VMD Tcl script that draws the C-alpha trace (Angstrom):
set ca {
  {21.60 -15.99 -6.78}
  {20.09 -18.59 -4.73}
  {20.27 -15.88 -1.86}
  {18.56 -13.41 -4.69}
  {15.70 -15.89 -5.75}
  {15.29 -16.50 -1.94}
  {14.83 -12.67 -1.46}
  {12.85 -12.22 -4.66}
  {10.58 -15.31 -3.38}
  {9.23 -13.40 -0.50}
  {10.22 -9.66 -0.22}
  {11.56 -7.54 -2.99}
  {10.20 -4.39 -4.41}
  {10.74 -2.14 -6.22}
  {13.65 -2.35 -8.80}
  {14.51 -4.88 -6.66}
  {15.98 -2.51 -4.35}
  {13.90 -2.88 -1.48}
  {14.63 -5.72 1.01}
  {13.00 -6.59 3.86}
  {14.89 -6.30 7.09}
  {16.68 -9.64 8.62}
  {14.97 -10.29 11.12}
  {11.85 -10.34 7.59}
  {14.55 -12.74 6.28}
  {14.67 -15.39 9.34}
  {11.62 -15.80 9.69}
  {10.91 -16.44 5.89}
  {13.92 -19.12 6.73}
  {12.16 -21.20 9.07}
  {9.23 -21.54 6.81}
  {11.18 -22.58 4.21}
  {12.73 -24.71 7.02}
  {9.16 -27.03 8.49}
  {9.02 -26.50 4.53}
  {11.87 -28.69 3.46}
  {11.64 -31.02 5.80}
  {7.23 -32.00 5.02}
  {8.38 -31.80 1.36}
  {11.32 -34.80 2.48}
  {8.12 -36.88 4.35}
  {6.02 -36.24 1.07}
  {8.26 -37.93 -0.47}
  {7.58 -41.22 1.57}
  {3.81 -41.38 -0.01}
  {3.46 -42.30 -3.96}
  {1.16 -38.61 -5.11}
  {2.16 -36.36 -2.72}
  {5.68 -37.96 -3.67}
  {4.60 -36.56 -7.97}
  {3.79 -33.23 -6.41}
  {7.43 -32.83 -4.16}
  {9.53 -33.83 -7.22}
  {6.77 -31.40 -9.60}
  {7.67 -28.25 -7.08}
  {12.16 -29.54 -6.78}
  {11.75 -29.23 -11.03}
  {9.82 -26.05 -11.31}
  {13.28 -24.91 -8.32}
  {15.52 -26.52 -10.50}
  {13.65 -24.80 -13.99}
  {13.57 -21.66 -12.18}
  {17.57 -21.91 -11.17}
  {18.58 -23.01 -14.48}
  {16.78 -19.58 -16.27}
  {18.03 -17.21 -13.89}
  {20.95 -18.54 -14.66}
  {20.86 -16.60 -18.14}
  {19.17 -13.76 -17.59}
  {20.72 -10.09 -14.63}
  {17.98 -10.54 -12.74}
  {16.96 -13.53 -10.85}
  {13.74 -14.12 -10.35}
  {11.41 -15.80 -7.48}
  {8.19 -14.56 -8.66}
  {8.83 -17.83 -11.15}
  {8.13 -19.70 -8.37}
  {4.96 -19.03 -6.71}
  {3.11 -21.83 -9.83}
  {4.49 -24.23 -6.39}
  {3.13 -22.26 -3.98}
  {-0.13 -24.74 -3.06}
  {2.34 -27.62 -3.17}
  {4.69 -25.60 -1.16}
  {2.08 -25.23 1.64}
  {1.58 -27.97 2.37}
  {4.88 -28.97 2.47}
  {5.20 -27.16 5.47}
  {1.81 -28.47 6.39}
  {3.44 -32.13 6.06}
  {6.58 -30.26 7.88}
  {4.65 -29.44 10.80}
  {2.89 -32.50 11.77}
  {6.55 -33.85 11.28}
  {8.26 -31.32 13.43}
  {5.75 -30.41 16.14}
  {3.17 -33.57 18.48}
  {0.13 -33.36 18.18}
  {-0.66 -31.21 21.18}
  {0.55 -27.86 20.08}
  {0.06 -28.27 16.58}
  {-2.34 -26.07 16.47}
  {-0.44 -23.10 18.78}
  {2.32 -23.34 15.94}
  {0.76 -23.27 13.36}
  {-1.11 -19.86 15.16}
  {1.66 -18.45 16.42}
  {3.42 -18.79 12.57}
  {0.85 -17.97 11.21}
  {0.87 -14.80 13.19}
  {4.35 -14.13 12.91}
  {4.17 -14.69 8.98}
  {0.97 -11.99 9.19}
  {3.43 -9.56 10.94}
  {5.78 -10.40 8.27}
  {4.09 -9.18 5.32}
  {2.40 -6.17 7.60}
  {5.93 -4.86 8.72}
  {7.05 -5.47 4.21}
  {5.21 -1.93 3.91}
  {7.80 0.23 5.84}
  {10.20 -0.51 3.48}
  {9.25 1.40 1.49}
  {10.45 4.61 4.21}
  {13.55 4.43 3.81}
  {13.40 4.68 0.12}
  {11.44 7.00 -0.90}
  {11.46 9.17 2.17}
  {11.78 12.16 1.02}
  {8.37 11.84 -1.62}
  {5.00 13.59 -0.94}
  {1.74 13.87 -2.17}
  {1.48 16.89 -4.98}
  {5.65 17.51 -4.50}
  {6.98 18.53 -8.34}
  {10.65 17.27 -8.42}
  {13.08 19.31 -9.84}
  {15.38 15.77 -9.79}
  {15.43 12.26 -10.91}
  {17.91 8.99 -11.34}
  {18.29 7.21 -14.26}
  {16.17 3.91 -12.85}
  {17.22 0.87 -15.43}
  {20.79 1.30 -15.62}
  {21.72 -2.10 -16.44}
  {21.44 -5.17 -18.85}
  {21.98 -3.94 -22.13}
  {19.72 -0.89 -21.95}
  {20.92 2.33 -22.91}
  {20.16 6.16 -21.70}
  {21.70 9.51 -24.34}
  {21.85 12.72 -24.52}
  {22.24 15.29 -27.52}
  {24.79 17.87 -25.84}
  {25.19 21.22 -27.44}
  {29.39 22.16 -26.78}
  {30.39 25.98 -25.68}
  {33.72 24.82 -27.87}
  {36.81 23.84 -27.34}
  {38.61 20.97 -26.78}
  {36.41 18.11 -25.11}
  {38.67 15.91 -22.32}
  {35.57 14.97 -20.91}
  {32.06 14.92 -18.87}
  {31.27 15.08 -15.37}
  {27.83 13.78 -14.01}
  {25.98 13.45 -10.87}
  {25.52 9.74 -9.29}
  {26.08 7.23 -6.96}
  {26.47 4.02 -6.95}
  {22.79 1.85 -6.34}
  {23.47 -2.15 -3.86}
  {26.38 -3.82 -4.63}
  {28.19 -5.62 -7.68}
  {30.79 -5.23 -9.26}
  {30.07 -3.16 -12.81}
  {31.35 -1.13 -15.55}
  {29.53 2.47 -16.26}
  {30.84 3.19 -19.94}
  {30.27 6.32 -21.68}
  {30.34 7.14 -25.22}
  {30.17 10.41 -27.56}
  {29.39 10.17 -30.59}
  {30.11 13.86 -32.96}
  {27.87 14.48 -36.11}
  {28.50 15.58 -39.41}
  {30.94 13.78 -42.35}
  {33.70 13.81 -40.05}
  {31.80 11.29 -37.14}
  {34.20 11.02 -34.67}
  {33.46 8.30 -31.22}
  {35.31 8.26 -28.17}
  {34.91 5.59 -24.70}
  {35.99 6.15 -20.96}
  {33.80 3.79 -17.89}
  {34.54 3.88 -13.71}
  {34.66 1.15 -12.06}
  {32.00 0.20 -10.31}
  {34.22 0.81 -7.00}
  {34.53 3.76 -7.41}
  {30.81 5.50 -7.34}
  {30.01 6.62 -4.10}
  {26.72 5.30 -2.20}
  {26.22 9.28 -2.18}
  {25.65 11.93 -5.24}
  {28.77 12.69 -6.05}
  {30.65 14.19 -9.27}
  {31.69 11.57 -12.15}
  {34.29 12.73 -14.41}
  {34.62 10.77 -17.74}
  {38.09 11.26 -18.83}
  {38.89 10.06 -22.26}
  {41.23 12.22 -25.72}
  {40.65 15.28 -26.99}
  {38.12 16.25 -29.16}
  {37.65 19.26 -31.04}
  {33.96 20.26 -31.11}
  {32.80 23.97 -31.75}
  {31.05 26.61 -30.75}
  {27.22 25.15 -30.54}
  {28.54 21.65 -31.49}
  {25.77 19.18 -30.93}
  {27.31 15.76 -30.12}
  {25.43 12.32 -28.65}
  {26.35 10.84 -25.68}
  {25.65 7.18 -24.54}
  {25.61 6.03 -21.17}
  {25.48 1.47 -20.52}
  {26.42 -0.30 -17.84}
  {26.21 -4.15 -18.90}
  {26.99 -5.95 -15.88}
  {25.31 -4.12 -13.60}
  {21.91 -5.56 -12.58}
  {18.68 -4.02 -10.89}
  {19.95 -4.67 -6.96}
  {23.76 -3.70 -8.58}
  {23.57 -0.68 -10.58}
  {24.50 2.65 -11.34}
  {22.15 5.96 -10.73}
  {23.25 9.66 -12.66}
  {20.94 12.28 -11.79}
  {19.05 14.27 -14.10}
  {16.98 17.51 -14.41}
  {13.51 17.50 -15.03}
  {14.16 20.39 -17.69}
  {15.08 20.41 -21.60}
  {17.44 22.31 -22.86}
  {18.91 20.78 -26.33}
  {16.03 17.61 -26.36}
  {14.93 15.45 -24.05}
  {17.46 12.43 -23.06}
  {16.26 8.85 -24.24}
  {15.96 5.79 -22.90}
  {16.67 2.41 -25.38}
  {15.17 5.47 -27.59}
  {12.50 6.37 -26.39}
  {12.56 10.25 -24.74}
  {11.89 11.13 -21.14}
  {11.57 14.91 -20.12}
  {14.40 16.33 -19.20}
  {18.60 16.36 -19.86}
  {21.29 14.74 -17.35}
  {23.31 16.66 -14.90}
  {26.58 16.61 -17.07}
  {28.77 19.41 -17.97}
  {31.83 19.56 -20.02}
  {35.11 18.78 -18.70}
  {37.41 21.94 -21.38}
  {40.41 22.56 -21.05}
}
mol new
graphics top color blue
foreach p $ca { graphics top sphere $p radius 0.5 }
foreach p [lrange $ca 0 end-1] q [lrange $ca 1 end] { graphics top cylinder $p $q radius 0.2 }
display resetview
């Protein structure tokens, strides 16, 4: 949690899936260390000690809050930025001799500007294939984590349904279970369930097979497929492919329709 909190405070873009370069984080670690030194110095005077303790209380409150959510949010530390800025200034005053403090401040400011501007280039690796005016034929589920659900009504071609094949990949790190549930309609509604471990998902799009006990379905019979991954997070999740076309009805995200259908196939045996 500490690593993600630090990254999120400085730079972790998108759905918390676009990190900065390690050299940029190294720059920010240096700034944070200087701020820590300054924070200790601030505790030696009464007025600044109150500010220092306020910043520490803010950090502890955010850490405690993040114990109860799936996505660590560094932005909640921004309320303490003025105090953090003062701590960095105090840290420079402690570490740098008077004759070089101006140059140290100039160098540090330049490094921060370069690191910040460099963050713009981090989006290329994620969105490199997207061009202005493009009409995308496929997309991937962006929020298959926590308590979120994706569901899709499918029409069967009939037979003994033993599984569903989809396409997707694992995004980021973390251990979770990708859960699938089948619910048939009518008076004799039946349910089937299956799951895949995150360790079985590849980093690039590949077939995913959910197997379950045989379910007899008639040609044209409709059933609902629901997907969840309650242990996944924005930085460790599954991304399933969907086509931006609709044959039966749009698939849904938490009950809200999305224009498209999951790229899936029945496994009939």
